[in-house]
C-alpha positions as CSV (number, residue, x, y, z in Angstrom):
1,X,-2.2,15.9,-1.9
2,X,1.5,16.6,-1.9
3,X,2.8,17.1,-5.5
4,X,5.9,19.3,-5.0
5,X,9.1,17.3,-5.5
6,X,12.5,18.2,-3.9
7,X,14.8,15.8,-5.6
8,X,18.5,16.2,-4.6
9,X,20.9,16.7,-7.4
10,X,23.5,13.9,-7.7
11,X,27.0,15.1,-8.2
12,X,29.3,13.2,-10.6
13,X,30.5,10.1,-8.8
14,X,28.5,10.9,-5.7
15,X,25.7,8.4,-5.3
16,X,26.1,6.6,-8.7
17,X,28.3,3.9,-7.2
18,X,26.5,3.6,-3.9
19,X,23.7,1.1,-3.0
20,X,20.4,3.0,-3.2
21,X,17.9,2.5,-0.4
22,X,14.4,4.0,-0.5
23,X,12.9,4.8,3.0
24,X,9.3,6.0,3.4
25,X,8.5,8.2,6.3
26,X,12.1,9.2,6.6
27,X,11.6,12.7,8.1
28,X,11.5,11.7,11.8
29,X,11.3,8.9,14.4
30,X,12.2,5.4,13.2
31,X,12.4,6.4,9.6
32,X,15.0,9.1,10.4
33,X,17.1,6.6,12.4
34,X,17.0,4.1,9.4
35,X,18.0,6.8,7.0
36,X,20.9,7.9,9.2
37,X,22.0,4.3,9.7
38,X,22.0,3.4,6.0
39,X,23.8,6.6,5.1
40,X,26.5,5.8,7.7
41,X,26.8,2.4,6.0
42,X,27.6,4.0,2.7
43,X,24.1,3.9,1.1
44,X,22.5,6.7,-0.9
45,X,19.2,7.1,0.8
46,X,16.0,8.3,-0.9
47,X,13.6,9.7,1.6
48,X,9.9,9.8,0.8
49,X,7.5,11.6,3.1
50,X,5.2,14.6,3.3
51,X,7.7,17.0,4.9
52,X,11.4,17.5,4.3
53,X,13.6,15.7,6.9
54,X,15.8,18.7,7.5
55,X,19.5,19.7,7.2
56,X,20.7,16.4,8.7
57,X,19.4,14.5,5.6
58,X,22.2,13.9,3.1
59,X,20.3,11.9,0.5
60,X,17.6,12.6,-2.1
61,X,14.2,13.7,-0.9
62,X,10.9,13.2,-2.6
63,X,7.8,14.8,-1.2
64,X,4.7,12.7,-1.4
65,X,1.5,12.0,0.5
66,X,1.4,8.3,1.0
67,X,-2.3,8.5,2.0
68,X,-3.0,9.6,-1.6
69,X,-2.8,7.0,-4.3
70,X,-2.0,9.4,-7.1
71,X,0.6,11.4,-5.1
72,X,2.3,8.1,-4.2
73,X,2.3,6.8,-7.8
74,X,3.7,10.1,-9.2
75,X,6.5,10.1,-6.6
76,X,7.4,6.4,-7.2
77,X,7.4,6.9,-11.0
78,X,10.0,9.7,-10.7
79,X,12.1,7.8,-8.2
80,X,12.2,4.6,-10.2
81,X,12.8,6.6,-13.4
82,X,15.9,8.3,-11.9
83,X,17.3,5.7,-9.5
84,X,18.1,2.0,-9.4
85,X,16.4,1.1,-6.1
86,X,17.6,-2.2,-4.8
87,X,16.6,-1.8,-1.2
88,X,13.2,-0.6,0.2
89,X,12.2,0.1,3.7
90,X,8.4,0.6,4.1
91,X,8.5,2.5,7.3
92,X,5.7,5.2,6.9
93,X,2.6,4.5,9.0
94,X,-0.1,6.2,10.9
95,X,-1.2,5.4,14.4
96,X,-4.8,4.5,15.5
97,X,-6.2,3.8,18.9
98,X,-9.6,3.2,20.4
99,X,-11.7,0.3,21.6
100,X,-14.3,-1.3,19.4
101,X,-17.2,0.8,20.8
102,X,-15.4,4.0,19.8
103,X,-14.2,2.8,16.4
104,X,-15.5,4.8,13.5
105,X,-15.8,2.6,10.4
106,X,-14.7,5.5,8.2
107,X,-11.3,5.6,10.0
108,X,-10.4,2.1,8.8
109,X,-9.7,3.2,5.2
110,X,-7.4,6.0,6.2
111,X,-5.2,3.7,8.3
112,X,-5.1,0.9,5.8
113,X,-4.3,3.3,3.0
114,X,-1.0,4.3,4.6
115,X,-0.1,1.2,6.6
116,X,-0.9,-1.3,3.9
117,X,-1.9,0.0,0.5
118,X,1.0,2.4,0.2
119,X,3.4,-0.3,1.3
120,X,2.2,-2.6,-1.5
121,X,2.3,0.2,-4.0
122,X,5.9,0.9,-3.1
123,X,6.8,-2.7,-3.6
124,X,5.1,-2.9,-6.9
125,X,7.1,0.1,-8.1
126,X,10.6,-1.2,-7.2
127,X,10.1,-4.9,-7.8
128,X,10.6,-4.8,-11.6
129,X,14.1,-3.2,-11.1
130,X,15.0,-5.8,-8.5
131,X,13.8,-8.6,-10.7
132,X,15.9,-7.3,-13.6
133,X,19.1,-7.8,-11.7
134,X,17.9,-10.7,-9.6
135,X,18.7,-8.9,-6.4
136,X,16.7,-6.9,-3.8
137,X,16.1,-6.3,-0.1
138,X,12.6,-5.3,1.1
139,X,12.0,-4.5,4.8
140,X,8.5,-3.8,6.1
141,X,8.0,-2.1,9.4
142,X,5.3,-3.9,11.3
143,X,4.4,-3.7,15.0
144,X,4.2,-5.9,18.1
145,X,0.6,-4.7,18.2
146,X,-0.1,-7.1,15.4
147,X,-0.3,-10.0,17.8
148,X,-2.8,-8.2,20.0
149,X,-3.1,-5.1,22.1
150,X,-6.1,-3.5,23.7
151,X,-7.5,-0.5,21.9
152,X,-5.4,-1.1,18.8
153,X,-7.9,-3.0,16.6
154,X,-7.4,-1.1,13.4
155,X,-3.7,-0.3,13.8
156,X,-2.9,-3.9,15.0
157,X,-4.9,-5.3,12.1
158,X,-3.1,-3.2,9.5
159,X,0.3,-4.4,10.9
160,X,-0.9,-8.0,10.9
161,X,-1.6,-7.6,7.3
162,X,1.9,-6.3,6.8
163,X,3.3,-9.4,8.5
164,X,1.2,-11.7,6.4
165,X,2.0,-10.0,3.2
166,X,5.7,-10.2,4.1
167,X,5.6,-14.0,4.3
168,X,3.5,-14.4,1.1
169,X,5.7,-12.1,-1.0
170,X,8.9,-13.7,0.3
171,X,7.7,-17.0,-1.2
172,X,6.8,-15.4,-4.5
173,X,10.2,-13.8,-5.1
174,X,12.6,-16.1,-3.2
175,X,14.0,-17.7,-6.3
176,X,14.8,-14.2,-7.8
177,X,17.4,-13.2,-5.3
178,X,15.0,-10.9,-3.4
179,X,14.4,-11.2,0.3
180,X,11.4,-9.8,2.1
181,X,11.3,-9.4,5.9
182,X,9.5,-7.5,8.6
183,X,10.8,-5.6,11.7
184,X,8.1,-5.4,14.3
185,X,8.9,-2.8,17.1
186,X,7.4,-2.6,20.5
187,X,7.2,0.8,22.3
188,X,9.9,3.1,20.8
189,X,11.0,6.5,22.0
190,X,9.9,8.5,19.0
191,X,8.7,12.1,19.1
192,X,5.1,11.0,19.0
193,X,5.6,8.4,21.8
194,X,7.3,11.0,24.0
195,X,4.5,13.4,23.4
196,X,1.8,10.9,24.4
197,X,3.9,9.3,27.2
198,X,6.1,12.0,28.8
199,X,8.7,11.1,31.4
200,X,7.1,10.8,34.8
201,X,3.6,10.1,33.5
202,X,1.4,7.2,34.7
203,X,0.9,6.1,31.1
204,X,4.6,5.8,30.6
205,X,5.2,4.0,33.9
206,X,2.5,1.4,33.0
207,X,4.1,0.6,29.6
208,X,7.6,0.4,31.0
209,X,6.4,-1.9,33.8
210,X,5.1,-4.4,31.2
211,X,8.4,-4.5,29.2
212,X,10.7,-7.3,30.4
213,X,13.9,-5.2,29.8
214,X,12.3,-2.4,31.8
215,X,12.8,0.4,29.4
216,X,11.5,1.9,26.1
217,X,13.4,1.0,22.9
218,X,15.2,3.5,20.7
219,X,14.8,4.2,17.0
220,X,18.5,3.3,16.5
221,X,17.8,-0.3,17.8
222,X,15.1,-0.7,15.2
223,X,17.4,0.7,12.5
224,X,20.1,-1.8,13.4
225,X,17.6,-4.6,12.9
226,X,16.6,-3.2,9.5
227,X,20.3,-2.8,8.5
228,X,20.8,-6.6,8.9
229,X,17.9,-7.4,6.7
230,X,19.1,-4.9,4.1
231,X,22.7,-6.3,4.1
232,X,24.4,-8.6,1.6
233,X,24.8,-11.1,4.4
234,X,21.0,-11.5,4.8
235,X,20.5,-13.4,1.6
236,X,19.5,-16.6,3.4
237,X,16.9,-14.8,5.6
238,X,13.5,-14.2,4.2
239,X,9.8,-14.2,5.2
240,X,10.7,-13.5,8.8
241,X,9.2,-11.2,11.4
242,X,11.7,-9.9,13.9
243,X,10.2,-8.4,17.1
244,X,12.3,-5.6,18.5
245,X,10.2,-5.2,21.6
246,X,12.2,-5.6,24.7
247,X,10.7,-9.1,25.2
248,X,7.1,-8.0,25.0
249,X,6.4,-10.7,22.4
250,X,7.9,-13.6,24.2
251,X,5.4,-16.4,24.6
252,X,2.9,-14.5,22.3
253,X,4.5,-14.2,18.9
254,X,3.8,-17.1,16.4
255,X,6.7,-19.6,16.2
């Protein structure tokens, strides 16, 4: 359990007049790109993850283990008590791979805890504040794997749950000025992806060969999609799943 908090101190006039955006898993990869993008757009970003993002991070950091129910609840209580969160990006997630014959039933709970339970927990924490002002933007990070990929049974299922929840919640809060959308990336050049698929490897060549645009995506491209859903202009867009996948979902994603 992570219980140590490192909350940035707000200087007079610093973040008080800025839109506040909470990003989970903001320390690296897609979460880092989202935090950087929203900071560049004038938002005060609250980053929530196990480890501190580093010197590049200019917002408020809260340490929390999203796999732990109590750690997550404690962090969220402090965040919502000190900040008016009007935008939430549920980015944190854990990978899982393996075919059905190698799947350990005990692994399911760990993946679902981070990829789905923590996501719902974050939404429940910030929703009252959004409802109070009849405005909010919620973006959930899903995955192209949700529509089917070999050896991604648990991970794909957890992200399918995210997409389904996105649609249902969007209908629940639509009349309250709150939008809920999902960005579902395909293969993206994160630190973890590069570690598992180094340049020149057969594993990387196989993946790139299946992508219509013939390359791996970048975290910034995913962040740009999130930025639209988080914007003022996205008020008429809700309950949608946007695949940022280089064309991998064409002909496969639900219409």
